[in-house]
N, C-alpha and C positions, 0 to 999 in steps of 0.2 A: 504494500500500500504506500501511497505517496501523500504527504501533507504539504499544503501551500496555504499559509494563514497570515493574516495581518497581525500587527504588533499587539493590538488590544486583545484579540482572540488568543494569541500566544501567551499573554500574561495569565489568562484564565486557564489555559490548558498546558502550562509549562511542564508539569510532572508527566503528563501523558506524552507530550512531544519528546521529552528526554528519553522515556522508556522506548518509544518508537525508534528513535535514532540509535539507541543501544542495540535494538533488535536488527539493525541494518536497514531500516526503512529510510526513504528519502524525506527529509524535513527541511522546508524552506520557510523563513519568516520574511514577509514582504513589508517594505516601508514606502508609502506614497506611490505604489504601483510602478516605481522606477528603479528601486534598488532592493536588495535583499541579502540575507545571510543564510547559510546552510548549517544545520546542527550536525556535527560529526562526532561520533564517539571516540574517546581516546583511552588507551590502556595505561593505567597508572602503575608505575613500578613500586614495589614494596621497598620502603626505605629501610636499610639496615643501619643499626646503631653504629655511630662512628667511635672508634677506639678513643678513650679518654674524654668522651663528651660529658661524663658525670663528674669530672675532676672538680674538687672543691665543694661538691654537694653532699658528700658523705663524710662523717667524722667518726673515727674509731677511738674509743677511750683507751687510756693507758692500760687499764686492767681488763681488757676485753677477754683475755684468755685465762683469767684467774678462776680458780675453782668456785663453783656456785655453792 
């Protein structure tokens, strides 16, 4: 299926239009019947923690290994 909607309609249907684009459907949002944009899904990469990124956020007390 293909969607071609105006800006006001797109505001009301944004969630549905995003889902359609993710499914691979053609979604175009038109402004003033002269220009438009196409919704295109993107694959987000999983961000891996960077080594040392928590430096300074954790404090270990002097007696952390003392018997309980």
